[in-house]
C-alpha positions as CSV (number, residue, x, y, z in Angstrom):
1,X,-17.8,30.6,7.0
2,X,-15.0,29.4,9.5
3,X,-17.2,27.6,11.5
4,X,-18.6,25.5,8.5
5,X,-15.2,24.8,7.4
6,X,-13.8,23.9,10.8
7,X,-17.0,21.5,11.0
8,X,-16.1,20.0,7.3
9,X,-12.6,19.5,8.3
10,X,-12.8,18.0,11.6
11,X,-15.3,15.3,10.2
12,X,-12.9,14.5,7.4
13,X,-14.4,16.6,4.7
14,X,-12.8,18.6,1.8
15,X,-12.8,22.3,0.9
16,X,-14.0,23.3,-2.5
17,X,-12.3,25.9,-4.6
18,X,-14.7,28.9,-3.5
19,X,-13.6,27.9,-0.1
20,X,-9.9,28.0,-0.6
21,X,-10.2,31.3,-2.4
22,X,-12.3,32.8,0.8
23,X,-9.5,31.2,3.1
24,X,-6.8,32.9,1.2
25,X,-8.5,36.3,0.6
26,X,-10.2,36.8,4.0
27,X,-9.4,34.3,6.6
28,X,-7.1,35.6,9.4
29,X,-3.8,34.2,10.0
30,X,-4.9,32.5,13.2
31,X,-8.1,30.9,11.3
32,X,-5.7,29.6,8.7
33,X,-3.3,28.2,11.3
34,X,-6.2,26.3,13.2
35,X,-8.0,24.9,9.9
36,X,-4.5,23.8,8.6
37,X,-3.6,22.2,11.8
38,X,-6.7,20.1,11.4
39,X,-5.8,18.6,8.4
40,X,-2.1,18.2,9.5
41,X,-3.3,16.3,12.5
42,X,-4.9,13.5,10.1
43,X,-1.1,12.5,9.4
44,X,1.1,13.9,12.2
45,X,1.4,14.6,16.0
46,X,0.5,18.5,16.3
47,X,3.7,19.8,17.7
48,X,6.3,17.3,16.0
49,X,8.3,18.1,12.6
50,X,11.0,16.3,10.7
51,X,14.0,17.5,9.0
52,X,17.0,16.2,7.0
53,X,20.4,18.0,5.4
54,X,20.4,17.7,1.7
55,X,22.2,19.2,-1.3
56,X,20.6,20.0,-4.8
57,X,23.5,19.7,-7.2
58,X,23.2,21.3,-10.6
59,X,24.5,19.0,-13.1
60,X,24.7,21.6,-16.2
61,X,23.3,25.0,-16.8
62,X,23.2,24.6,-20.5
63,X,19.2,24.6,-21.4
64,X,17.0,25.5,-24.3
65,X,13.6,26.1,-22.4
66,X,14.3,29.9,-22.1
67,X,12.1,30.3,-19.0
68,X,12.1,34.0,-18.4
69,X,12.1,33.7,-14.5
70,X,15.3,31.5,-14.5
71,X,18.7,33.1,-13.5
72,X,20.7,30.1,-13.8
73,X,20.5,28.5,-17.5
74,X,22.8,29.4,-20.3
75,X,22.2,28.7,-24.0
76,X,24.3,26.3,-25.7
77,X,27.8,27.8,-26.8
78,X,27.4,30.9,-24.7
79,X,29.8,31.9,-22.0
80,X,29.6,30.4,-18.7
81,X,28.2,27.2,-19.9
82,X,29.1,24.0,-17.8
83,X,28.5,20.2,-17.3
84,X,29.8,18.8,-14.1
85,X,32.3,16.0,-14.4
86,X,31.6,12.7,-12.2
87,X,34.4,13.8,-10.1
88,X,33.0,17.2,-9.6
89,X,29.8,15.8,-8.5
90,X,31.4,13.3,-6.1
91,X,33.3,16.3,-4.7
92,X,29.9,18.2,-4.0
93,X,28.7,15.1,-2.4
94,X,31.6,14.4,-0.1
95,X,30.9,18.0,1.0
96,X,27.4,17.1,1.9
97,X,28.3,13.9,3.8
98,X,30.6,16.1,6.0
99,X,27.9,18.3,6.7
100,X,25.7,15.2,7.7
101,X,23.8,15.2,4.7
102,X,21.8,12.1,3.4
103,X,19.8,13.3,0.4
104,X,21.1,14.4,-2.9
105,X,18.9,16.2,-5.5
106,X,20.1,16.8,-8.9
107,X,18.7,19.6,-11.1
108,X,19.8,20.9,-14.4
109,X,18.8,22.2,-17.8
110,X,17.4,20.9,-20.9
111,X,20.8,20.2,-22.4
112,X,20.1,19.2,-26.1
113,X,23.3,16.7,-26.1
114,X,22.5,14.8,-23.1
115,X,19.8,11.9,-23.3
116,X,18.7,9.0,-21.3
117,X,21.7,7.0,-21.5
118,X,24.1,9.8,-20.3
119,X,21.7,10.0,-17.4
120,X,21.1,6.3,-16.7
121,X,25.1,5.9,-16.7
122,X,25.6,9.0,-14.6
123,X,23.5,8.2,-11.8
124,X,24.2,4.4,-11.8
125,X,27.9,5.5,-11.3
126,X,27.1,7.7,-8.2
127,X,24.8,5.2,-6.6
128,X,27.3,2.6,-6.7
129,X,29.9,5.1,-5.1
130,X,27.4,6.1,-2.4
131,X,25.1,3.3,-1.6
132,X,24.1,4.8,1.8
133,X,22.7,7.9,0.4
134,X,19.4,8.5,-1.3
135,X,19.0,10.4,-4.6
136,X,16.4,12.6,-6.4
137,X,17.9,11.9,-9.7
138,X,16.2,14.5,-11.8
139,X,13.1,16.5,-12.3
140,X,9.8,15.7,-14.2
141,X,10.6,18.6,-16.6
142,X,14.1,17.1,-17.5
143,X,12.7,13.8,-17.8
144,X,10.1,14.9,-20.3
145,X,12.8,16.8,-22.2
146,X,15.2,13.6,-22.5
147,X,12.4,11.3,-23.3
148,X,11.2,13.6,-26.4
149,X,14.6,14.1,-27.3
150,X,15.3,10.2,-27.6
151,X,12.1,9.6,-29.4
152,X,10.9,7.7,-26.4
153,X,7.4,7.5,-25.1
154,X,7.2,8.5,-21.3
155,X,6.3,5.0,-20.3
156,X,9.6,3.6,-22.5
157,X,11.9,6.4,-20.9
158,X,10.4,5.5,-17.4
159,X,11.5,1.9,-17.6
160,X,14.9,2.6,-19.0
161,X,15.5,4.7,-15.8
162,X,13.8,2.0,-13.6
163,X,16.0,-0.7,-15.1
164,X,19.4,1.3,-14.5
165,X,18.2,1.6,-10.7
166,X,16.5,5.1,-10.4
167,X,14.2,5.4,-7.4
168,X,13.1,9.0,-7.6
169,X,12.2,11.5,-10.3
170,X,10.9,14.4,-8.2
171,X,8.2,16.9,-9.4
172,X,10.3,19.8,-10.1
173,X,9.8,22.0,-12.9
174,X,6.3,22.6,-12.2
175,X,6.3,26.2,-10.8
176,X,2.7,26.9,-11.6
177,X,0.7,24.2,-13.1
178,X,-1.4,26.5,-15.3
179,X,-1.3,26.5,-19.0
180,X,-1.9,30.3,-19.4
181,X,1.1,30.9,-16.9
182,X,3.2,28.5,-18.7
183,X,2.6,30.2,-22.2
184,X,3.6,33.4,-20.7
185,X,6.9,32.4,-18.9
186,X,7.9,28.9,-20.0
187,X,6.5,28.2,-23.6
188,X,9.6,25.8,-23.9
189,X,8.2,23.6,-21.3
190,X,5.3,21.6,-21.5
191,X,1.3,21.9,-21.1
192,X,0.0,20.7,-17.8
193,X,-1.6,17.6,-19.0
194,X,1.5,16.5,-20.6
195,X,3.4,17.0,-17.2
196,X,1.0,14.8,-15.6
197,X,1.1,12.2,-18.3
198,X,5.0,12.0,-17.8
199,X,4.4,12.1,-14.0
200,X,2.1,9.1,-14.0
201,X,4.4,7.1,-16.3
202,X,7.0,7.5,-13.6
203,X,4.8,6.6,-11.1
204,X,3.6,3.5,-13.1
205,X,7.2,2.4,-13.5
206,X,7.7,2.1,-9.8
207,X,9.9,5.3,-9.4
208,X,9.0,7.9,-6.8
209,X,8.0,11.5,-7.3
210,X,6.9,14.3,-5.2
211,X,4.8,17.6,-6.0
212,X,6.1,20.9,-5.9
213,X,5.0,24.6,-6.5
214,X,6.6,28.1,-6.9
215,X,4.7,31.3,-6.2
216,X,5.4,34.9,-6.5
217,X,5.8,35.6,-10.3
218,X,3.0,37.4,-11.6
219,X,0.4,34.5,-11.3
220,X,-3.2,35.0,-10.4
221,X,-5.1,33.5,-7.6
222,X,-7.2,31.4,-10.3
223,X,-3.9,30.1,-11.7
224,X,-2.5,29.0,-8.2
225,X,-6.0,27.5,-7.5
226,X,-5.7,25.6,-10.8
227,X,-2.4,24.1,-9.7
228,X,-3.7,23.0,-6.2
229,X,-7.0,21.4,-7.3
230,X,-5.6,19.5,-10.4
231,X,-2.7,18.4,-8.3
232,X,-5.2,17.0,-5.7
233,X,-7.2,15.2,-8.5
234,X,-4.0,13.7,-9.7
235,X,-3.1,12.6,-6.4
236,X,-6.6,10.9,-5.8
237,X,-6.1,8.9,-9.1
238,X,-2.8,7.9,-8.4
239,X,-2.5,6.9,-4.8
240,X,-4.8,3.7,-5.0
241,X,-2.8,2.4,-7.8
242,X,1.1,3.7,-7.1
243,X,0.9,5.0,-3.8
244,X,0.9,8.5,-5.2
245,X,3.2,11.7,-4.0
246,X,4.4,11.4,-0.7
247,X,5.2,15.3,-0.4
248,X,4.2,18.8,-1.6
249,X,6.9,21.6,-1.4
250,X,6.1,25.1,-2.0
251,X,8.8,27.8,-2.4
252,X,9.1,31.4,-3.7
253,X,10.2,33.0,-6.7
254,X,13.1,35.0,-6.3
255,X,13.5,38.0,-8.8
256,X,17.2,38.7,-9.4
257,X,19.5,38.2,-12.4
258,X,16.7,37.2,-14.7
259,X,14.6,38.5,-17.5
260,X,11.1,38.6,-15.7
261,X,12.7,40.6,-12.6
262,X,9.9,41.9,-10.3
263,X,10.0,41.8,-6.5
264,X,9.9,39.1,-4.0
265,X,6.7,38.3,-2.1
266,X,6.4,38.7,1.5
267,X,6.9,35.7,3.8
268,X,3.5,36.4,5.3
269,X,2.0,35.7,2.0
270,X,3.9,32.6,1.6
271,X,2.7,31.4,4.8
272,X,-0.9,32.1,4.2
273,X,-0.4,30.0,0.9
274,X,1.2,27.1,2.6
275,X,-1.8,26.9,5.0
276,X,-4.3,26.9,2.0
277,X,-2.2,24.2,0.3
278,X,-2.2,22.0,3.7
279,X,-6.0,22.5,3.8
280,X,-6.6,21.6,-0.1
281,X,-4.0,19.0,-0.3
282,X,-5.7,16.6,2.0
283,X,-4.6,13.7,0.3
284,X,-0.7,14.4,1.1
285,X,1.1,13.1,4.0
286,X,3.6,15.6,4.0
287,X,3.6,19.4,3.3
288,X,7.2,20.8,3.5
289,X,8.1,24.5,4.0
290,X,11.1,25.9,2.2
291,X,14.1,27.2,4.1
292,X,15.9,27.4,0.8
293,X,13.9,30.8,0.0
294,X,12.8,31.6,3.4
295,X,15.6,30.8,5.6
296,X,14.8,30.4,9.3
297,X,11.5,32.1,8.9
298,X,10.2,28.9,7.0
299,X,9.9,27.2,10.2
300,X,6.9,29.4,10.9
301,X,5.4,27.4,8.1
302,X,5.1,24.6,10.9
303,X,2.5,26.9,12.5
304,X,0.6,27.0,9.1
305,X,0.3,23.2,8.4
306,X,3.7,22.3,7.2
307,X,5.4,19.3,9.2
308,X,8.8,18.6,7.3
309,X,11.6,20.8,5.9
310,X,15.3,20.4,4.6
311,X,18.4,22.2,5.5
312,X,20.0,22.9,2.2
313,X,23.7,23.1,1.6
314,X,23.5,24.4,-2.0
315,X,21.2,25.0,-4.9
316,X,22.7,27.2,-7.7
317,X,19.5,27.6,-9.6
318,X,18.1,29.6,-6.6
319,X,21.0,31.0,-5.2
320,X,21.9,32.6,-8.6
321,X,18.4,34.3,-8.3
322,X,19.1,35.6,-4.9
323,X,18.5,32.7,-2.4
324,X,21.0,32.8,0.5
325,X,22.0,29.6,2.3
326,X,23.3,29.2,6.0
327,X,25.1,26.3,7.2
328,X,24.2,27.3,10.7
329,X,21.7,24.6,11.1
330,X,21.4,24.8,14.7
331,X,20.3,28.5,14.6
332,X,17.9,27.5,12.2
333,X,16.5,24.5,14.1
334,X,16.3,26.7,17.2
335,X,13.8,28.6,15.4
336,X,11.5,25.7,15.1
337,X,12.0,24.8,18.7
338,X,11.3,28.2,19.9
339,X,7.8,27.9,18.2
340,X,7.1,24.9,20.5
341,X,7.9,22.1,18.1
342,X,9.7,18.8,18.7
343,X,12.2,18.5,15.6
344,X,13.2,15.1,14.7
345,X,16.2,14.3,12.1
346,X,14.7,11.7,9.6
347,X,15.9,9.4,6.8
348,X,15.0,10.3,3.2
349,X,11.3,9.1,2.5
350,X,10.8,5.5,1.1
351,X,9.3,5.3,-2.3
352,X,5.4,4.9,-1.8
353,X,3.8,2.0,-3.1
354,X,-0.3,1.3,-3.3
355,X,-0.5,-0.7,0.0
356,X,1.5,2.2,1.9
357,X,-1.0,4.6,0.9
358,X,-4.1,2.8,1.8
């Protein structure tokens, strides 16, 4: 099987679902590294990787989605709810700048009282104050909620955000894009095809987006594969028209302080899945490894097909669930160098276009 897959990938071919299943279940780590490196080399030099420093600022913890794996949300009116003021947000951004950060991601909850106008004004104000920084202004899941709350189609909401200056709405809130998984754990979110309808509207409006995945809940291998292969098909359709999604980031579920609980998967399983993702997602330029959930061991992901990572300074959503963040950036980078990689600091990615993806 390995020799067949090696030949397929070396000649620019694709793996199918059964090959991906075999890779995860039966390939050795060495074989996964080799095959993932073949696909990675279509886009990147073999021993080079990129990184940047970013913060994920959580604008509000008020949420009505009721995802059982979330340690962060608070129901409206309950103790401990908050919505950050513009000055509190700017204070967090100043802390990021002091650490050399260049990218801010925003992530919050499904707050029933905050709509499109609120977010357009908030992010416009922040962009005016910090024109040199890049901003991931919300996730697709949050975008879907505010569009529906405002009685807007996804196309109408995306145009409103684009007109206000929004450049990025990331693919967060995907977790595992399988309807059975979502019914079990996040019924307050949306079905898979609805998610992709919203993301396509974002891209069609000229706003950039990304792809994400979270593993380590109770999802089956079939559910994981459903996520990867539906995502690959979406990218096939989107790239010629809009430039598609420039990156895929996978991280792991943290089981503390939430209803679902359970235990955390081993880093070794995460790395194997990262390699399968790199091999299947052959139409993505960047596959990113998660320092946020794997700490310095995330840089082993560079051996399994990843080419990029961020050094996070904060993300309360994941920290509440048990993630630990280190600001010892040089120590983390040293791990990647010890694996034989040249690590290059990069600027935030530009929004793709159809011409850039061709």
